[in-house]
N, C-alpha and C positions, 0 to 999 in steps of 0.2 A: 665705787668703781668695781671693787672686788665682788660685791653682792650682785651687780649686774652681770659680771662675767660668769658667776656661778649659775645664774638663771639661764644664760645662753647655752652654757655647757650642758645643763640638764635637758634642755630642749633638743640639743643635738644628739645626746645619748638616747633619748626617747625615740627620736626619728630613726636612729640606727637600729634599735631593738625592733621597732615596727617593721622596718625594711627587711630585717633578717628573717622574720617569721611570716612574711607576706610573699606569696608566689609572684614571680616576675610578670605573669600575664594577668594580673588582677583586673586591670581596667582595659576595656576594649579600646583599641587604637585604630588608626587609619590602616586599611588593608585587611582588617578582620571582616569575615563574612557573617559571623554570628557570635552570640555570647550566651552564657548561661546566666539567667536573670538573677538567681539566688546568690550567686557568688560575684556577679559583675565581671566574670572572666571572659575575655574575648578570645576568639579562635580564628585563625586564618583559613582553616578548612573545616568543612562539616564533619569529616572523619574524626578530627580531634575532639570536636564537641560531643559527638556520639560516644566516643570512648570514655569521655569524662562525666557525662551526665548521669545523675543518680535518680533513684526512684522518687517521683513526685516533683522533679525539677522541670524547668521550662527553658527551651532553646529559642532564643529570639533572633530572627533574621535581621541583618544590618544591610542587606542588599539582596537582589534576586540571585538565586543559585541554580546552576545546571549541574546536576550530580550524576556521575557515571558509576553505576553499581547499584546494589540493593541495600536497603536499610532493614536491619533486623533488630527487633525489640523483644527481649525475652525476660519474663518474670519481673518487669518493672513498668511503671506508668510514666510516660513522658508527654509533655505538651510542646507543640510547635507554635510559637507566636509569629505569625507570618509578617506582622508589622507593616502591612501594605506592599509586601514583595511576593514574588513567586518562587516556589521551590519545585523544580522539574527533575524527577528522578527517572533515569533510564538504565535498566539492567539488561544487557544483551547476552549475558552468560547462558550457556546451554548446560543441561544436566537434568536430573530427575528428582531434586529435592526443592521444597519451597524456599528454604533459606538461601539457596544459591541462585534461584531463577526468578525470584519475586522482585517487583519494584519496592514493595513494603511487606515485610513478614512480621507478624506479631503473634507470639506464642506465650500462653500462660500455662506452664507445666508445674513448677514448684511454687509459684506465686502468681498473683494477678498481674495482668499486663494490659497496656493500652497506649494508644496515641491519639491525643485530642488536638484540636486546632483552636487558636485564638487569632483575632485580628483580621483585617482585610487582606486579600491576596489569594493565590491559588497554590495548592499542593497536588501536583499531578504525578501519578506513578505509572510506570510502564515496566513490565517484565516479560520474559519469554513465556514461562508457564503460568505465571500469575501477575496481574497488576498489583492487587492487594490480597494477601492471604492471612487469615486469622484463625487460630486454633486454640480452643480452651479445653484443657484436660479436666476430667471430673473433679468437681469441687472448686475449680478456679474460673476466673473470668478473663476474657480477652476481647478487646475492641479496637476499632480504628476508624478514623474519619479522614477522607481524602476528597479532593475536588473532582478529578477524573481518574479512571482506572482503565488500563489497557493491557491486554495480553497479546503477544505477537507470535507465539509458537506457530510454525507452519509445517508443511509436509517435509521440509528439508531438515527439521530438527529431530531429536530423538523421540519427542512426544508431541503429538498433534492435538492434545487435549487442553490447550491453554484456556484460562478463565480470567476474565477481567476482574471480578470481585468474588471472593470465596470466603465463606465462614463455616466452621465446623465445630460442634460442641454445644452443649446445652446453654452455656453462658457466653457464646461467641457472637459478636455482631460487627457488621461493617456498614458504614454509612458513606455513600458516594453522593456528593452534593451535585455533581453534574452527570456525565454519561459513563456507563460501563461498556467497554468495547472489547471484542476479540477479532483481530484481523487475520489470524492464521486460519488455515483451511478447516481444521477440526475444532476451533475454539468456540466456547460459549461465553456470554457476557456476564452472567451472574448466577451463582450457585449457593443455595443454603443447604447444608448437609448436617445430618445428625443433630437436629434441633437448633442449628445455627441460623442466624437471621441476617439477611442482606437487604438493605434499603437503598434504592437508587432514586434520587430525586429528579433525575433527568430521564434519559432514554437508554435502552439496551439495544446494541447493534452487534450482530455476530454472524459468522458464516455457518457455524454448527454443522458443517458437512461431515457425513459419515462415510468412511471408505469401506466398511465391512459389507461384503456381498452375501448377507444372510437374511433370514426372514424378519429380523428385527433391525434391518439396516437403517431405519429412520429414527432410531432412538438417540438423537442428539438434538439439542434445542438451544435457542438463544438464552432462555431462562430455564434453569433446572432447580427443582427442590426435591430432596430425598430424605427419607427416614426422619420425619418430624421437622425437617428444615422448613424455612419460610423465606420467600422473596417478595418484596414489595417494590413495584416500579410505578413512579408517579407520572411518567411519560408514556411513550410507546415502545413496542418490542418488535424487532425485525430480525428474521433469520434468512440468509440469502443462499446458503450452500445447498448442493444436491442432497436429497434425502433428509433435509433439516425440517424441524418444526419450530414454531414460535415459543410455546411454553410447554414444559413437561413437569408434572408433579406426581410423585410416587410416595404414598403414605405421608403426605405433607400438605403445605399451604402455599398458594401463590395468588397475588393480587396485582393487577395491572390497571391503572386508571385509564389509559388510552387504548389505541388499537393494537392488535397482535397480528403479525403477518409471518407465515412460514411457507416453505415450498411444498413438501409432501404432506404437511399437516399444519393446521393453525394451532390447535391445543390438544394435548393428550393428558389424561389423568387416570391414575390408578389409586383407589382408596384415598381420595384427597378432596380438599375443598379449594375451589378455584373461582376467582371473581375477576371478570374482564369488564372494564367500564365502557369500552368502545366496540369496534368492529373486529371480527375474527375472519382472516382470509388465508386460504391455501392457494398458491399460484400454480401448482402442478395440475396438468390436465386430468389426472386421476386421483388427486389428493383429497383428504378429508378436512372438514372444518373443525368439528369438535368430536373427540372420541373419549368415551368414559368406560372404565372397566372396574366393576365391583365397588359399591359403597361410595359413590362420589356425589358431592353437591357442587353444582356448577351454575354460575350466573354469567350471562353475556348481555351487556347493556346495549349492544348494537346489532347490526346484521351479521349473518354468517354466509360467507361466499366460498364455494369450493368447486373444483373441477370434477370431483367424483361424488363422495357422500357428504351431505351437508352436516348432519348430526348422527352419531351412532352410539348406542349402548351395546357393548360387546358382551356376549354370553360366555361364561366360564363354568366349569363344573360345580363351583361353590359360590357363585355370584350372590352378592347382596344387592338390594335395590339401589339404583342411582337416580337422581333427579337433576335434570338439565333445564334451566329456565332461559329462554331467549326473548329479550325485550326488543326484538327487531324481526326482520324477514330472513328466511333461509332461501338462498339461491344456489341450486346444485342439481345435477341430473338425477341423483338419488336424494330425495328430500330428507327422509329419516330412515334409519335402519335400527331395529331393535332385535337383538338375537339374529335369527336368520330371516326375519320378516322385514320386507321393504314397505314403507308407508308413504303414500303420496299426500299432497296438500289436503285432500278432502277426507282422509282417513283418521278423523279426529272425533272426540266426544267433548261435550261441554259439561263442566262440573260446577254446580252452583256454589260450591265451597271454594272455588278458584275462579272468581269472576274476572273476565277480561282476557282469558287465555284459552287457547285450543289445546286439548290434552291428547297426546299421542302415546298409546300404551298397548301392549299385547299380553303382558304377563307381569303381574304385580311383583313377582320375584326379581324381575330385572329393573323395574322402575318405570319412569315416564319422562317424556319430553314435553315441556310446556312452552308454547309459542304465543307471543302477544297477538291477540285477535284484533287486527286493525282492519276494519271494514272500510273499503274505499267509498268516498262520497258518491251520492247518486248522480250528481251533475258537476260540471266543471266550474260552476259558480251560479250566482243569482239566488233569488228567493221565491221565484214563481209568480211574482206580481207583474202587472203590465209595465210598470216603470223599471223593474229589475228582473227580467225573465230568467228562468233557468237556462244555463248554457249547455248545449249538447254537442259533444265533439267525438264520441265513440259509439260503437254499436251497443255496448252495454248501457250507456247513458240514454240512448234512444229507446231501448227496451224499458227503461225505468219510467218513461213517460206514461205508460199504462197505469202507473200507481198514483198519478196526479192528473186525472182527466180534465179538470176544470182550471188548470193553471196555464201560465204563459211560458213559451219556450223560444229560444233562439239557437239555430244551428250555427256553429262556429268553425266547422271543418268538414271535409268530405268524409262520408261514412260508407264503409264497405260491409254489406251484410252477407257476403259470400265467405263467411268464416264460421267455424263451430262456436256455439251450437245452432246457429241460425241457418245453416245450410244443410242440416241433416234431418232425417225423418220427415216430419211435416214442414220443416223450414220455419220461416218467419211467421209469427202469429200476428195478425192485424191488431192494431191498437183500438180498443173500444168495441162495443157490440151494439145491436139494435136496442137492447134493454138498458145499456149503460154506455152511451156514446161519448166520444171526446168532445168537450164543449169549450176547450181553451183555444189559445191561438199559438 
C-alpha cells in the first residue's frame, strides 16, 4: 500500500512540475483563431500570434479571420498555414509610410524576411497606399505571397499613388496568386522597383490616373517597372483613368501574357525589354499604342489599336536603336512614326534575313518596327475547280481573277468597283486579253 502511494505521489509531483513550467496557453482551445504550430500554442486573436511568432515558425489558422489593420513582418520569415480557411486583411489607415498603410508589409533590413503560404484557402490583403509592400535592403532578402492584393488610396487621402503589389530591392519579390488591383484615382496595380520582382498570376486592374497637367501627364500605368525592376503578369492588364497607360517600363523588364489596355497609351518603354502576349490598345482618340525611347526590345503577340499613333520610336539626342516586333496588325490613323517621319502601311522593305515581316525603318540609329506580313487570301474560299469554285466577294478578289484565267469562280456578294484604285486614272482593267483570254467559268 505504501509503495503504491509513493508511485501516485511521484506522478502528482511530476505533473505539478510540468504544469509550473508550461505556459497556460500551450494547447489551442475553443475560441482560438490560430496557433503557432511549433509550440502548439493557441491564440484568440491574430495580433497575439503575430507578437509571439518567431523566425521560421508557422501560424496556422483555426478558422477564417477578418483582420482590421496591417501586418508587418520585419527581419524574420513566417509561414501562414491557411488550413482551408481565409485570412482577409484590411488596413484603412492613412499616412505616408508602408508600415502604417499596407495590408502586408515585409521588410528585410537587418536580416532576411518573408511570408509564405501553406494549405488551401485565401490570404487577401488590402491597404490604403499598398496592398502588399516588400522591401529588401542590400545584402538581404524579402518576399511575400498573397492571394489578392488591393490598394485603395484615392484623391481624398494624403497620397494618390497607391499600389496593389510593390517590390523594391535586388532580392525583393512579391507573388500574387490572384489579381493585383488599385481602386484609387492615382493607383497602379503592380510595381517592380530597383530590381524588385512582382509576379501576378491573375490580372492587373488600376485607374492609374494622373492629375499633373504637364507635358508628362500620362506617366502613370497599371503596371510599372523601374530601375531594373521586373513585373510579370500572367493575365491581362487594364488602366482606366484619364492620362493612364497600360504598361510602363523604364530601365527594366515587363512581361504580360494577355492583353494590355490603357487610355492615353497602351505601352511605353524607355531602355527596357517588354513582351506582351496579346493585344495592345489605347482607348483615347489621340492615344498611342506602343511607344519606345532609346534601346528598347519590344514584342507584341497580337494587334495594336490606337486612336492616334499605332507604334512610335521616339528620337532623343542620344538615342540607341530600338526594335519593336508586332505579330499582328496595326490599326491607327498614324500607322508608324520613327523620329519625325510618319510611315504608312506601304512604306516598308523586305529583308531576307527577317522572313515573314515587313520592316519599317528610316534611320538605323533609331531602329526598326517589324510587322507580321499577313497577306490576305486571294479569294473567300474554294480551290478553283468546277466542283469547288473560288468564291468572290470583294473588288480585290474580283481583280485576282485575272491571275487564274482558266479556273472556276462563284460570286457570293454584291461588288462595287467605284472605289480606289479601281475608279481612278484608267479605272478598271478588263480581265483577259485577245492573246490570253479568260477561259474559266
